[in-house]
C-alpha positions, 0 to 999 in steps of 0.5 A: 164286503165284510161278509165275504171276509167272514165266509173266507175265514170260515172256510179257512177254518173249515179247511184247517180243522177238517184236515186235522180231524181227518189226520187224527182219525187216520194216524193218532201219532199225527196231532196237527195244529192243535197237537200242543193241547193237553188232554189226549185223543178225546178232547182233541177230537172234540176240539177239531169237530167243534171248530169245524162245526164253527167254520161251517156255521160262520161260512153259511152264515155270511153266505146267507147274509151276502145272499139277502143282500143281493150280492150273490 
């Protein structure tokens, strides 16, 4: 059950951050959820990219752990 929760949280983080990353790349004036962070375009871009990677890693890890336990 806990791996299911981690998988859902990873996918939510992934979805929110990918959307923010795409919006930032298409229209620089649309900053998204993390728009209040200081530093400008590049730090915000790196933050979205890093959080996207974290979401992928958490969701993948949780899926692999659940699969090894025979739940998938």
